[in-house]
N, C-alpha and C positions, 0 to 999 in steps of 0.2 A: 079266981080258982077255975071257974068254968072256962074262961078264956085260955088259961094255960093248958087245960085238958084238950080243948079244941086245937090249939096251936100244936101241941105234942102229936095229936092224931094226924093232923095235916102234914107235919114234918115226916112222920113215919110213912105215910102214904106216898109222899113225894119221893122219899128215899127208895121205897119199894119200887115205884114206877121207874125211877132213874136206873135202878139195878136191872129191872126187866128190860128196859130199852137198850141198855148197854150190852146185856147178854145177847139180845137178838142182833144187835149191830155186829158184835164180834163173831157170832155163829151164823150169820146170814148166808154165807156161801155154802156152809155145810148143810143148811136147811134147803137152799134152792137147788143144790146139785147132789142129791144123795146117790145117784147112779154111779158116781165116781168110785164108790166103794164096792161095786159089783165086780166079781172076778170072772173072767172068761178065759177059755183056752181052746186050742185046736184051730185048724184051718177053716176058712170060709166054706160054706156048703157048696156042693157041686152046682155048676152053672153060674156062679157069682164071679165077677171080674174085680179083683181088689185094685183100688187106685191109691197111690201114695199122695198125700196132701201135705205139702211143706209150708209152714208159716214161721213167723219169728218165734213162736212159742214151742216149736218142735214139729215132729212128724205125727200127723194124724192119719186117719183112715177113712176111706169111703168104699162102699161096695156098689158096683154097677150090676144090676140084674137086667140083661138084655131083653128087648121085646120079643114076644112070641112070633114065630112064623115070619120072620123078617127075610126079605129077598136081598140078594147080593146088591150092594150099592144103594139100597133104599134107606132114606132118612126117616126116622120116626119121632114122634113127640116123647118127651121125657118129663117125669115128675121127680123133683128133688125133695126128698122126704126128711123131715127133722122130727125126732122122737121126743117123748116126754122126759122129765127129769129123773125118773126111776127106771129107766130102760137103757139098753145098749142095742146096737144094730143087729146083734146076733138074734134078738127076739123077733125080728120084723119080717124076714123073707116071706113067710106064709101069709102074713097079714096084708101084704101089698100085691098079692096075686090078682086082685080085682083090677088094678091099673094095667097089668100085663094083658089081661083079657080084653081090655079096650085098645090094645095095640101099642101100648106105651112101654118104654123102658123106665126103670126106677133107679135112682141114685140114693142110697142110704148113707147119710153123712154122720160120722161119729164126732162127738164133742171132745175137745182137749181134756185129758185126764180120765176119760171114760174108756172102758174096755182096754184095747191095746194101744190107745192113743197117748202120746206124750203131752206134757204141759199141764196147765191148771185151768179149769173152766171159769171164765169170766165173760161178761158181755162182749168185751173187746176181743178176746181170743176166740170165742164162738163165732163172732161176726167175721173175723179174719179167715177162719177155717171155712165158713160157708162160702165166702167169696172165692177162696182158693180152689175149693171143690168145684164150684161153678166154672171157673176158668179152665180147670183141668178137663172136665167132662166135655166141654165144648170142642175139644180137639178130637173127639171120637167121631168116626165117620158115620156111625148109626144115629147120631143125634141131630135133630132138626132144631137149629138155634131159634127159629121163629115160633116154636111150639113147646116152650119150656114152662112147666107149672111148678110153683112153690107150694109145698104142703107142710104145715106145722101143727103138731099136736101138743097141747098143754105148753110146757116150756118151749117146745119146738116152734110154737107160734111166734115167739120172740125172734128166734133165729130166722124163720121164713120171712118175717117182716123186715128184719135188718137186711137180708139179702135183697128183698124186693125194692128197698130204698137205694140200693147200690148197683144192681144189675137188672137188665130188662127181662121180663117174663110175660107170658101170655095171660096168665091168670094166677090167682092166689086162693088157696083153700086153708082155712083155719079151723081146727077142731078143739073145742074145750079150752080155749086160751083166754088170756087176760087183756084188758085194755092197757095196763102197764103194771109193773111190779110195785110201783109206788101206791097204786090203788089197792093192791092186796095188803101192803103194809098198813094202810089206813084202817083196814078191817080188823087188824090186830092192835089198833090204838097206838101205832108207832108212826112218828112223823116221816113223811116221804123223803125229806132231805137226808135221812140216815141210810137210804138205799143206795148201794154201790152200783148194782147192775139193774138199770131201769127198764130196759126193753119197752120203749114207749110205742106200742103197737097202734094206739090211737093216732098219734102224730103221723105215722107212716100211712095209715089208711086215708087220712084226710087229703093227702097228696097223691095217692096211688091212682093211676089213670085207667086201670084195666079191671075186668070183672073179679069179684070177690065172693066166695062161698063160705059161709060160717055154719058150723055145727056146734051144738051144745046140749048137754043133758039138763032137762028142766029141774031135776032134783040134785044137781051137782053141789056137793058140800065142800069140795076142795077149791074150785074156782066157780063161784056162783054164776048162774046164767046172765045176771045183769051185766057182766063184762061184755059178753057178745051182743047183748041188746044195745049197749052203748056204742059198740063198734059199728053195728049195722046202720046206725043213724048218721055216721060220719061221712058216708059216701053213697050216692044214688046207685052206684054200680054193685052194691053188696046185697046179698039176701041171706037170711038166717033160717035154718031148720033146727028145731028142737026135738029131741027124743025123750021119752019118758024113762030116764035112767039117771044114775049118778055119774061120777067122774071115771071110775076105774072099770065100770061095766059098759062103757060106750064103745061101739054102738050095740044096742040090743038085737039088731037085725042087720047083719052084714049085707044081705042082698039088697035091702032097701037103701042102705048107706051108699052102696056102689051104684044103684039105680039113679039116685039123685046126682051123684058125681058125674055119671055118664051123660045125663041130660044137660048138666051145667057145662061140661067140656064140649059137648056138641054145639050148644048155643054160642060158646066162646070161640068156635072154629078150631079147637085143638084136636078133636077127634072127629071122624066122619060118620061113625055109627054109634048108637047107644048101646 
């Protein structure tokens, strides 16, 4: 009798777990890409140069924000910026002004299915869009191809690393990102083989030849800081700065955030002044 009760409880628990895992498997892209449901309208803000990015999944969008005080014919460094999964590029122009104050241009890349972009977000489509945006912006006369920096925030760390594995860049900056989405799935007790879009940032950093700057909130409950702590150990060219904050209130001090970035980019030879 006791055995039957235990067996029945075990069976119920196994069925409940299987249903849970199946539900997460079926809904994983809705969970990973909630920003696809955000609605935007209106033209880009003044000073932004829209770039059309064409891939097999359709027409995406990127906004080029030119560097400040650029002289005619001068080539400047560029940061290619990839945002988090609950954002669209419309949210970002004011946040990236710190890069422009360093003399850099900024390219904001939209993901397929987000904002005005066509298609569906997946690891493959986001990677193709990142590569196409890179190739398109290199045709611009104001861009110094030897001083391109990849920046990824949260989900954007996956896009930035995917691009860094396929195109040359002078440096890589990752904010509040993960070692891989399989690692995140493990924290939800879901086996990694069920993850469709892996974004294996750890594998990329192991082979990445250039400087890497990592940021993370020490109280991050969305992507725990252990992810960045693992990443920084994968390459001697990486350094990690932790701030006393969670995921969505990072950084608590924008001036300190850009001060660290300025020093890193100066040491990396991307900018000439902090």
